[in-house]
C-alpha positions in Angstrom: 116.0 51.2 41.4 116.3 47.6 42.6 117.0 44.5 40.5 117.1 40.8 41.5 117.9 37.8 39.4 116.4 34.3 39.7 118.7 31.7 38.1 118.1 28.0 37.6 121.4 26.1 37.9 119.8 22.6 37.4 116.6 21.2 36.1 115.0 20.0 32.9 113.6 22.4 30.5 111.1 23.9 29.9 111.0 25.9 33.1 108.2 28.4 34.0 108.9 31.3 36.4 106.4 32.9 38.8 107.1 35.8 41.2 105.2 36.1 44.5 105.1 39.2 46.8 104.4 38.4 50.5 103.2 34.9 49.5 100.6 36.2 47.0 100.8 36.7 43.2 102.7 39.8 42.4 100.1 42.6 41.8 100.3 44.7 38.6 102.6 47.7 39.1 103.9 50.1 36.4 107.2 50.4 38.3 107.8 46.6 38.5 109.2 44.9 35.4 109.7 41.1 35.0 111.9 39.9 32.2 113.5 36.6 31.1 117.2 36.3 30.3 117.4 33.0 28.5 115.5 29.9 29.5 117.0 29.6 33.0 117.0 33.2 34.3 114.2 35.6 35.3 114.9 39.2 36.3 112.6 41.4 38.5 113.3 45.1 38.4 111.6 47.9 40.4 112.2 51.2 38.6 111.1 53.5 41.4 111.1 52.1 44.9 108.3 53.2 47.2 107.5 52.3 50.8 104.9 49.7 49.9 107.5 47.8 47.8 109.1 46.5 51.1 108.6 42.8 51.8 109.5 39.3 50.8 109.7 38.4 47.1 109.6 34.7 46.1 110.7 33.2 42.8 108.9 29.9 41.9 110.4 27.7 39.2 108.2 24.9 37.8 108.9 22.1 35.3 107.4 18.6 34.7 109.3 17.1 37.7 108.1 19.6 40.2 108.8 23.0 41.6 111.3 24.9 43.7 111.3 28.4 45.2 113.6 30.9 46.9 112.7 34.1 48.7 114.5 37.4 49.5 113.4 40.4 51.5 113.5 43.9 50.1 113.9 46.6 52.8 113.0 50.1 51.9 114.1 53.2 53.8 111.3 55.7 53.6 112.4 59.4 53.4 110.6 61.7 55.8 107.2 63.2 54.9 106.3 66.4 56.8 102.8 67.6 57.7 102.4 71.2 56.5 102.4 74.0 59.0 101.7 77.7 58.7 102.0 80.8 60.8 98.8 82.0 59.2 98.0 84.6 56.6 97.6 87.4 59.1 100.7 89.0 60.6 101.3 88.4 64.3 100.9 91.2 66.8 103.9 92.5 68.7 104.2 90.8 72.0 101.8 88.1 71.0 102.5 84.4 71.2 103.0 82.0 68.2 104.0 78.4 67.7 104.2 75.9 64.9 104.7 72.1 65.0 106.9 70.2 62.6 105.5 66.6 62.5 107.1 63.8 60.5 104.0 61.8 59.4 106.0 59.0 57.7 109.7 58.0 57.4 112.1 55.4 58.8 114.0 56.0 62.0 116.3 57.5 63.1 115.1 60.9 62.0 116.9 64.2 62.7 114.8 67.4 62.8 116.3 70.9 62.6 114.9 74.4 62.3 116.2 77.1 59.9 115.5 80.9 60.1 116.1 82.7 56.9 118.4 79.9 55.8 120.4 79.6 58.9 120.1 76.9 61.5 118.7 78.0 64.9 118.5 76.5 68.3 116.6 77.3 71.5 117.3 80.8 72.8 115.8 83.4 75.2 113.1 84.4 72.6 112.6 81.2 70.6 112.0 77.8 72.3 112.4 74.6 70.3 111.0 71.5 72.0 111.2 67.9 70.8 108.0 65.9 71.4 108.7 62.3 70.6 110.9 61.0 67.8 108.7 62.5 65.1 107.8 66.0 66.2 109.5 69.3 67.0 107.7 72.4 68.3 108.9 76.0 67.7 107.5 78.4 70.2 107.9 82.2 70.4 106.4 83.5 73.6 106.6 87.3 72.8 106.8 88.1 69.1 108.9 91.1 68.2 109.7 92.7 64.8 113.0 90.9 64.6 111.2 87.5 64.6 109.7 88.2 61.2 111.1 86.0 58.5 111.1 82.5 56.9 111.1 79.5 59.2 112.0 76.1 57.8 111.8 72.6 59.3 114.3 70.1 57.9 113.8 66.3 58.5 116.6 63.9 57.5 117.1 60.1 57.7 119.2 57.6 55.7 116.9 57.9 52.7 117.3 61.6 52.4 115.7 64.8 53.7 112.7 67.0 53.2 111.7 70.4 54.4 108.8 72.7 54.8 108.8 76.5 55.3 106.4 79.2 56.5 106.8 82.9 56.8 106.1 84.8 60.0 104.9 88.3 59.6 104.9 90.7 62.5 102.9 93.9 62.7 101.4 96.1 65.4 97.9 97.3 64.3 95.6 98.5 67.0 91.9 98.7 66.1 90.3 102.0 67.2 86.6 102.5 67.5 85.6 105.5 65.2 84.8 108.7 67.0 83.4 112.1 65.8 83.1 115.7 67.1 79.8 116.1 65.2 78.9 117.9 62.0 78.0 121.3 63.7 80.7 123.7 64.7 81.3 124.5 68.4 81.0 127.9 70.0 84.0 129.7 71.2 84.8 128.8 74.8 82.6 125.8 74.8 83.8 122.3 75.9 83.9 119.0 74.0 85.1 115.5 74.7 85.8 112.4 72.6 86.9 108.9 73.6 89.5 106.8 71.8 88.7 103.2 72.5 90.5 100.1 71.2 88.0 97.3 70.4 88.1 93.9 71.9 89.9 91.5 69.6 88.5 88.1 68.6 90.9 85.2 68.8 92.7 84.3 65.5 93.7 80.6 65.2 96.7 79.7 63.1 95.5 77.1 60.6 96.6 73.5 61.2 96.2 70.4 59.1 96.6 66.6 59.5 97.6 66.5 55.8 95.8 65.1 52.7 97.3 61.6 52.9 95.6 59.1 55.3 97.7 57.8 58.2 98.5 54.2 58.7 96.9 52.4 61.7 99.1 52.5 64.8 101.0 55.5 63.6 101.2 58.8 65.6 100.1 62.3 64.8 100.0 65.7 66.5 98.5 69.1 65.6 98.8 72.4 67.4 96.1 75.0 67.8 97.8 78.4 68.2 95.9 81.6 68.9 98.0 84.3 67.4 95.7 87.2 68.3 92.9 88.0 70.7 92.4 89.5 74.1 93.1 87.4 77.1 91.9 85.4 78.9 91.5 82.8 76.2 89.8 79.4 76.6 90.9 76.7 74.1 89.2 73.4 73.8 88.8 70.6 71.2 85.8 69.0 69.4 85.7 65.6 67.6 82.9 65.3 65.1 81.1 68.2 66.9 81.4 66.7 70.4 83.8 68.1 73.0 86.7 65.8 73.9 89.1 65.6 76.8 92.3 63.8 77.8 91.9 60.0 77.5 94.0 56.9 77.1 94.3 57.4 73.4 94.1 61.2 72.9 96.4 63.6 74.8 95.5 67.3 75.0 98.4 69.5 76.3 98.2 73.2 77.1 101.4 75.1 76.2 101.2 78.6 77.5 98.0 80.7 77.3 97.6 80.6 73.5 98.6 77.0 72.5 96.9 73.6 72.8 98.5 70.4 71.4 96.4 67.4 70.4 98.4 64.1 70.1 97.4 60.6 69.2 100.2 58.1 69.8 98.6 55.0 68.2 96.0 55.8 65.6 92.9 53.5 65.3 89.9 53.6 62.9 87.8 55.2 65.6 90.1 58.3 65.6 89.2 59.2 62.0 87.0 62.2 61.8 86.9 66.0 62.0 88.9 67.7 64.8 88.0 71.2 65.7 89.9 73.7 67.8 87.6 76.3 69.5 89.0 79.5 71.0 86.9 81.8 73.2 87.4 85.2 74.8 85.2 88.1 75.8 84.9 89.3 72.2 83.5 86.0 71.0 84.7 82.6 69.7 86.4 81.2 66.5 87.2 77.7 65.4 89.3 75.8 62.9 88.9 72.2 61.8 90.9 69.6 60.0 90.0 66.1 58.9 92.1 63.1 60.1 92.0 60.1 57.8 93.2 56.7 59.0 94.0 53.9 56.6 92.6 50.7 58.1 94.3 47.4 57.3 91.9 44.6 56.3 90.6 42.3 59.1 89.3 38.9 58.1 86.7 37.1 60.2 88.0 33.7 61.2 86.6 30.7 59.3 86.9 27.0 59.8 86.1 23.8 57.8 85.3 22.1 61.1 87.1 19.5 63.2 85.7 16.4 61.5 87.2 15.2 58.1 85.0 15.3 55.0 84.0 12.3 53.0 85.2 12.0 49.4 82.8 13.7 46.9 81.1 15.7 49.7 80.7 19.5 49.4 81.9 22.2 51.7 81.8 26.0 51.7 83.6 28.7 53.7 83.3 32.5 53.5 86.2 35.0 53.7 84.6 38.1 55.2 86.6 41.3 55.5 84.9 43.2 58.3 87.4 46.1 58.5 89.7 47.8 56.0 89.6 50.8 53.6 88.4 50.3 50.1 89.4 49.2 47.5 90.1 45.7 48.7 91.5 42.7 46.8 90.6 39.3 48.1 92.4 36.2 46.8 92.6 32.5 47.9 95.7 30.4 48.3 96.0 26.6 48.5 99.1 25.4 50.3 100.7 28.8 49.7 99.8 29.0 45.9 97.0 31.1 44.4 93.8 29.2 43.4 91.1 30.3 41.0 87.6 29.0 40.0 88.5 25.7 38.3 88.7 21.9 38.8 85.7 21.7 41.2 86.6 24.9 43.2 84.1 27.8 42.9 85.2 31.3 44.1 82.4 33.9 44.3 82.8 37.5 45.3 79.9 39.0 47.3 80.5 42.7 47.6 83.8 44.4 48.5 83.6 43.5 52.2 81.2 42.7 55.1 80.5 45.9 57.0 79.6 45.8 60.7 76.7 47.8 62.0 77.1 51.5 62.7 74.4 53.0 65.1 73.6 56.7 65.0 73.8 58.2 68.5 70.5 58.8 70.3 69.6 60.4 73.6 66.7 61.2 75.9 65.9 64.7 77.1 68.1 65.8 79.9 65.2 65.6 82.4 61.8 63.9 82.0 59.0 64.4 84.4 56.9 61.4 85.7 54.0 60.4 83.5 55.5 62.1 80.4 56.1 60.1 77.3 59.5 59.5 75.8 60.7 58.0 72.5 64.1 57.2 71.0 65.0 55.6 67.7 67.9 53.3 67.1 68.9 53.7 63.5 71.7 51.5 61.9 73.1 53.9 59.3 75.7 51.4 58.0 76.1 47.6 58.0 75.3 44.7 55.8 71.8 43.2 55.9 70.2 41.2 57.5 70.3 43.0 60.8 69.0 42.0 64.2 68.2 44.9 66.5 67.4 44.3 70.2 67.0 46.6 73.3 68.4 46.1 76.8 67.6 48.0 80.0 70.4 48.1 82.6 72.0 45.2 80.7 68.9 43.0 80.9 66.8 42.1 77.8 63.9 44.6 77.4 60.6 43.0 76.5 57.5 44.6 75.1 55.0 45.3 77.9 52.0 47.5 78.6 54.2 50.4 79.4 57.1 49.9 77.0 56.6 49.7 73.2 59.2 48.5 70.7 58.5 49.0 67.0 60.5 48.0 64.0 60.8 50.7 61.4 62.0 49.1 58.2 65.1 46.9 58.2 67.5 49.4 59.9 65.5 51.1 62.6 63.8 50.2 65.9 61.8 52.7 68.0 61.4 52.5 71.7 58.4 54.3 73.2 57.3 54.7 76.8 53.9 56.4 76.9 54.0 57.2 80.6 57.3 57.1 82.4 57.7 56.4 86.1 60.6 56.0 88.6 61.3 52.4 87.6 62.0 53.5 84.0 65.1 55.4 85.0 68.3 53.7 83.8 70.4 53.0 80.8 68.8 51.8 77.6 71.1 50.1 75.1 70.4 49.2 71.4 72.3 46.3 70.0 72.7 45.8 66.3 74.1 42.5 65.0 75.0 41.2 61.5 77.4 38.7 60.1 80.3 41.1 60.6 79.8 41.7 64.3 77.8 43.5 67.0 77.7 47.2 67.9 75.7 49.0 70.6 74.7 52.5 71.5 73.3 53.6 74.9 71.4 56.5 76.4 70.5 57.1 80.0 66.9 58.2 81.0 66.5 60.3 84.1 62.9 60.5 85.4 61.9 63.3 87.8 59.4 61.5 90.0 56.5 63.4 91.5 56.1 63.1 95.3 53.6 60.5 96.5 52.2 61.0 100.0 50.9 58.2 102.1 47.3 58.9 103.0 46.6 60.1 106.6 43.6 60.9 108.7 42.5 62.2 112.1 40.3 59.1 112.7 36.7 58.3 112.0 35.4 59.9 115.2 35.3 63.7 116.0 37.9 65.0 118.4 37.0 66.8 121.6 38.3 70.2 122.6 41.5 70.0 124.7 42.2 66.5 123.4 45.4 65.5 121.5 45.7 64.9 117.8 48.6 64.2 115.4 49.0 63.2 111.8 52.1 62.3 109.8 52.8 63.2 106.2 55.2 60.6 104.7 56.4 61.0 101.1 57.1 57.4 100.1 58.0 58.1 96.5 59.6 61.1 94.7 63.0 62.6 93.8 65.0 64.5 96.5 65.1 67.3 97.5 61.5 67.5 98.6 59.9 70.5 100.3 57.0 69.6 102.7 54.5 72.3 103.7 51.3 72.2 105.8 48.1 74.1 105.0 44.9 74.7 107.1 41.9 75.4 105.0 44.2 76.3 102.1 46.3 78.7 104.1 50.0 77.8 104.8 50.7 77.1 108.5 53.9 78.9 109.6 56.3 76.9 111.8 55.9 79.4 114.6 52.2 80.1 115.1 49.7 81.0 117.9 47.1 78.4 117.1 48.7 75.5 119.0 49.9 73.7 115.9 53.4 72.1 116.1 55.2 71.0 112.9 58.3 68.8 113.1 60.3 67.3 110.2 61.8 63.9 110.6 64.4 63.3 107.9 63.9 64.4 104.3 60.6 62.7 103.6 58.5 62.9 106.8 56.7 65.8 108.5 54.5 65.5 111.6 51.7 67.9 112.6 50.6 67.8 116.2 47.8 69.5 118.2 48.6 69.3 121.9 45.3 70.8 123.0 42.6 71.0 120.4 40.5 74.2 120.3 37.3 74.8 118.3 39.2 77.0 115.7 41.5 74.1 114.9 38.6 72.3 113.1 38.9 72.2 109.3 40.9 70.7 106.4 44.6 70.0 106.9 46.6 69.5 103.7 50.2 68.3 103.3 51.8 69.7 100.2 55.0 68.1 98.9 57.1 69.6 96.1 60.2 68.6 94.1 61.6 69.4 90.6 59.0 67.2 89.0 56.0 69.0 90.5 53.8 68.8 93.6 51.2 66.5 95.2 48.8 67.0 98.0 47.1 64.9 100.6 44.3 66.2 102.9 42.4 65.1 106.0 39.6 66.8 107.9 39.7 67.4 111.6 36.2 67.5 113.1 36.1 69.0 116.6 33.2 68.1 118.9 32.5 71.4 120.7 31.0 70.7 124.2 27.6 72.3 125.0 27.5 75.6 126.9 24.4 76.4 129.0 23.1 80.0 129.2 22.7 80.9 132.9 19.2 80.9 134.3 17.5 81.5 137.7 14.1 81.6 139.4 14.8 85.1 140.6 16.0 86.5 143.9 12.6 86.5 145.7 10.9 83.4 147.0 7.8 82.1 145.1 4.3 82.3 146.7 2.2 79.2 147.2 0.1 78.6 144.0 2.3 80.8 141.8 3.1 79.7 138.3 6.8 79.5 137.3 8.7 78.8 134.1 12.4 78.5 133.5 14.3 77.8 130.3 17.6 75.8 129.8 19.1 77.2 126.7 22.3 75.7 125.0 23.6 78.4 122.6 26.8 76.6 121.6 27.9 73.0 121.2 27.8 70.4 118.4 24.5 68.7 117.7 22.9 66.4 118.7 22.6 67.7 122.2 20.8 65.8 125.0 19.2 68.2 127.6 17.8 66.8 131.0 16.3 68.4 134.1 17.0 67.2 137.6 15.4 68.0 141.0 17.8 67.7 143.9 20.0 65.5 141.7 17.3 63.1 140.7 15.3 62.6 137.6 12.1 64.5 137.7 9.0 62.2 137.8 6.5 64.7 139.2 3.5 65.1 136.8 3.0 68.7 138.1 6.4 69.6 136.6 6.2 69.8 132.9 9.4 69.8 130.7 8.9 70.9 127.1 11.4 70.9 124.1 11.8 74.2 122.3 13.9 73.5 119.2 17.1 71.4 119.4 18.9 73.6 122.0 16.3 74.4 124.6 14.1 72.8 127.2 11.5 74.7 129.3 10.6 73.6 132.8 7.1 74.7 133.9 5.2 74.4 137.3 1.7 75.7 137.0 1.1 75.9 140.8 4.0 75.7 143.1 3.7 74.1 146.5 6.0 73.4 149.4 7.4 70.1 147.9 8.5 72.0 144.8 11.1 73.9 146.8 14.6 72.7 146.1 17.5 72.7 143.6 16.7 72.4 139.9 19.6 71.7 137.6 19.9 71.4 133.8 22.4 69.0 132.1 23.4 69.2 128.4 25.6 66.5 126.7 26.7 65.7 123.2 29.2 63.0 124.0 28.6 59.9 121.8 28.9 56.4 123.1 32.0 54.4 122.5 31.7 50.6 122.3 34.6 48.3 123.3 35.3 46.0 120.3 34.2 42.4 120.8 34.8 39.2 118.8 33.8 35.5 118.6 37.5 34.6 118.3 39.9 34.1 115.4 38.9 30.5 114.7 35.4 29.3 113.6 33.3 27.7 116.4 32.6 24.0 116.3 29.1 22.6 116.1 27.2 22.7 119.5 29.9 24.8 121.1 28.7 27.6 123.5 29.9 31.2 123.3 29.3 34.5 125.2 30.3 38.0 124.1 29.9 41.3 125.9 28.9 44.8 124.5 30.6 47.3 126.8 30.0 51.1 126.5 33.2 52.9 127.7 31.8 56.5 127.4 28.5 58.3 126.8 25.9 60.0 129.0 23.0 58.2 130.6 20.5 56.9 129.9 22.0 54.5 127.4 19.9 52.0 125.4 21.9 48.8 124.4 20.4 46.4 121.8 21.6 43.3 120.0 20.9 42.5 116.3 21.4 39.4 114.2 22.0 40.1 110.5 20.4 43.6 111.0 17.2 42.4 112.8 16.6 42.8 116.5 17.1 39.5 118.2 13.9 39.6 120.2 11.9 39.7 116.9 13.5 36.5 115.5 11.7 33.2 115.9 13.5 29.9 116.5 16.5 31.6 118.2 15.8 30.1 121.6 19.4 29.2 122.2 20.3 32.9 122.4 20.0 34.8 125.7 20.7 38.5 126.4 21.5 39.8 129.9 22.2 43.3 131.2 25.3 43.1 133.4 25.2 46.8 134.4 24.1 50.1 132.9 26.9 50.0 130.3 27.2 46.3 129.5 25.0 43.7 127.9 26.0 40.1 127.2 24.9 37.7 124.5 25.1 34.0 125.0 24.4 31.1 122.6 24.0 27.7 124.2 25.3 25.4 121.4 25.8 26.9 118.0 24.8 25.4 114.7 24.7 26.6 111.1 21.4 28.5 111.9 23.4 30.9 114.2 26.2 31.7 111.8 26.1 35.4 110.7 26.7 39.0 111.8 25.9 40.1 115.4 25.7 43.8 116.1 25.5 45.8 119.3 23.8 49.2 119.0 24.2 51.8 121.8 22.2 55.1 121.8 21.6 58.0 124.1 20.1 61.4 123.7 23.2 62.7 121.9 23.9 60.0 119.3 24.1 56.3 118.5 26.9 53.9 117.6 27.2 50.2 116.8 29.8 47.5 116.5 29.6 44.2 114.6 31.3 40.8 114.8 31.0 37.8 112.5 30.2 34.3 113.9 31.5 31.5 111.8 30.3 28.0 112.6 32.0 24.8 111.3 29.0 22.7 110.2 29.5 18.9 110.6 28.7 16.7 107.6 25.2 15.2 107.2 24.7 12.1 105.0 21.6 11.6 103.0 20.1 8.2 103.8 20.8 5.4 101.2 20.2 1.6 100.9 20.5 -1.3 98.6 17.3 -2.8 97.1 14.8 -3.9 99.8 14.7 -7.4 98.2 17.6 -9.7 98.5 19.9 -9.9 95.5 20.6 -13.0 93.5 24.1 -14.3 92.6 25.5 -12.2 89.7 23.1 -9.2 90.2 24.7 -5.8 90.1 24.4 -3.5 93.1 25.1 0.2 93.7 24.6 2.9 96.3 25.5 6.6 96.6 26.8 8.4 99.7 25.9 12.1 99.4 26.9 14.7 102.0 24.0 17.2 101.8 25.5 19.7 104.3 28.7 20.4 106.1 31.7 22.7 105.7 34.4 21.8 103.2 36.8 20.1 103.0 35.0 16.7 103.5 36.6 13.3 103.3 34.3 10.4 102.3 35.3 6.7 102.9 33.6 3.4 102.4 33.8 0.4 104.8 32.6 -3.2 104.7 31.8 -4.8 108.1 34.0 -2.1 109.7 37.0 -2.7 107.4 38.0 -0.1 104.7 37.0 -1.4 101.3 40.6 -1.0 100.1 41.7 -3.7 102.6 39.1 -6.3 101.7 39.7 -9.4 99.6 37.3 -8.2 96.9 38.7 -4.6 96.8 39.6 -4.9 93.1 36.1 -5.9 92.0 34.3 -3.0 93.8 34.1 0.3 91.9 34.2 3.5 93.9 33.9 6.8 92.1 33.7 10.5 93.2 31.0 12.7 91.9 32.0 16.2 92.9 33.4 17.0 96.3 30.3 15.8 98.3 29.3 12.4 96.7 31.1 9.0 96.5 29.3 6.1 94.7 30.0 2.4 95.3 29.1 -0.2 92.6 29.4 -4.1 92.4 29.1 -5.6 88.9 28.1 -9.1 90.2 27.4 -10.0 93.8 28.1 -13.3 95.5 28.4 -14.5 99.0 31.6 -12.5 99.7 29.7 -9.2 99.4 26.9 -10.0 101.9 27.3 -7.7 104.9 27.1 -4.1 106.1 28.5 -1.3 103.9 29.1 1.9 105.7 29.9 5.5 104.5 32.0 7.7 106.7 32.1 11.5 106.1 34.6 13.7 108.0 35.3 17.4 108.2 36.9 19.8 110.7 33.8 19.8 112.9 32.8 16.2 113.2 32.2 12.8 111.6 29.0 11.3 110.2 28.1 7.7 109.4 25.4 5.9 107.5 25.1 2.1 106.9 23.1 -0.3 104.7 23.1 -4.1 104.5 23.5 -6.0 101.3 21.6 -9.3 101.4 22.4 -12.1 99.0 19.8 -14.9 98.4 20.8 -18.1 100.2 22.4 -16.2 103.1 20.9 -15.2 106.4 20.7 -11.4 107.0 23.1 -10.1 109.6 21.6 -9.0 112.8 21.8 -5.3 113.3 
């Protein structure tokens, strides 16, 4: 018990006494009694002192003249409070390990902790280890339990306020568990043999129960629990969970392994975030067991700062402030003080309570699937399970605001939830998505990372537009530009995988992790077909293909006129047959190396692969060497161009169509916009000349808009035909439509107007007006002449009232990149002589 007396030695009566505790009105308490001893003495008595009674007590005495106060501090020494510990209900096995922790949850320092065994004090020995872990905890550890260790163990904690103790009994027993065995129900014959096996089962771990205690801990206090596995086959794995999630050592939580069967969890400075369910999980080959305990933390109130503002208030104006408690365990009592004294709703002050406190948002954890393939859809929901309304919920991606777009959808679900949906994910969606929830009490966030497995994307490749020839070289490259590593690249020919070592002349080389090159040093006819590059990763596979077309050269079947000479007048026929080779094939007969022009020698086509040479009546001049030539080589035209820049009006130009390959005879033709040039009228400025058998030139002597267009060269022989086209662009100079003022002279004050229209010419075009060679803008009457644009090709000039100043020549000038055009007209005003032109 504690008593204090507040006595007034001076001061007029009557006197009123008030008691304050920590600056606030003394709260109601059954153990606190306030009594008056006469008119000048007030007595405060605390019947049973508790820890929460510690603090400053203030006596305030008030009379008509004023008030006076005095304060005194009450210091309370709190006796120790121990967290319960137990060895468990099951007896310990012989040679097993056991441990208990004696933790002082509350109590003033210094604290002395001792252990008793069956009423006698014990210290560390060879079989029992006692370890001090901080000022509030002592650990008793028995590494190898024996029968003599059985008994009652007590922990005694003592400070200046007194002592307290807690006891637990350790039971020791050896109890092997044997798997049942039988000899069977039937009797055995004499001299027969039998066998049974006696097997001891695997023992599951048994965890000694631990508790944080029923009372909540104060914030910033410390706590420790020990998870002891008293039984179970080794090896044993021990780990901790917090609210179902595995936890490890961190700045605030310390997990210490003590031997093979003990794990200590310590929190030096408790915070509200530490409150929750802690679970110890023990595993061995027989299975796993767990034990949980709830840690409660008493959170002190936290008031959000408030201000009346820097500027003073006017008399009779109104102001409001809010005292919002964002943290702290319920129940809460909120009161207002003015200059240190309690105030209530009265005399123009209104105090309104709005709920017990303001709660900041609490977001339920969310997560994406561990791996998501490209083009799959994903969705997560941010749900604010706690927190005062109104709430503002926003999303961020890699710490940048996330906006609604065609591939990201954000939907509000009620007042407490927001859904994020991506209908088709891609590589750029990988990253951290964070949901922020905000209310008056504060801001909270929750994040989840999205990992997208991106399918390989292969850059298209091809062997070229033209067929390849046998024994020529070809190569293609398969480049995977997008896709998660590792990537496997494989080549296929007509759907069949191509081995790295093959006998078909195909060389495969990998460059880095994303590129593979296929090379054919010498193409053969069997190399023709479809080549596919197949790229695979964890997300899937993609394929890109290209066809290799091989132009097989013609092969002529041997022929002869026979071994015997022909007689004069005999008839002879011989056939040139091409059994292989890509079509079209050109077949020609030659006599002594020259083209056959003899009408007595007849050459006849037989299908697409044969030509027959016939001589109805041989004579002396028919004797000689006859040869057959077969070709399927197409022509190749050297690209030509009119240049990168457009041609100016009346500029001359020449281009050449050169054939680099192809068998004779070759026909070369020029076309203009798809029509043979020789069939087009009014194209007299074009001339075509043959330079040699493989080249023809085209010349235009002075281009104009009529000659702008597509010019194509077409080359053909018996095997095939090819063409190449170039575009001729001509810059057309401007052309002004004629204009004039009225034929009659104008009188003073008449209005006049003309319009300069550029009817042809390439844009952009600049149009200007001049008067007697001077720009209108520089004339004395510039302000009275109206000039207006009508589109990009017309500029009008108007004069509201003419006089002598305006008599003269008005000229329009139009300019573009090609040239400049002019047109003039004279304005005649009555009374003035016309200018000579």
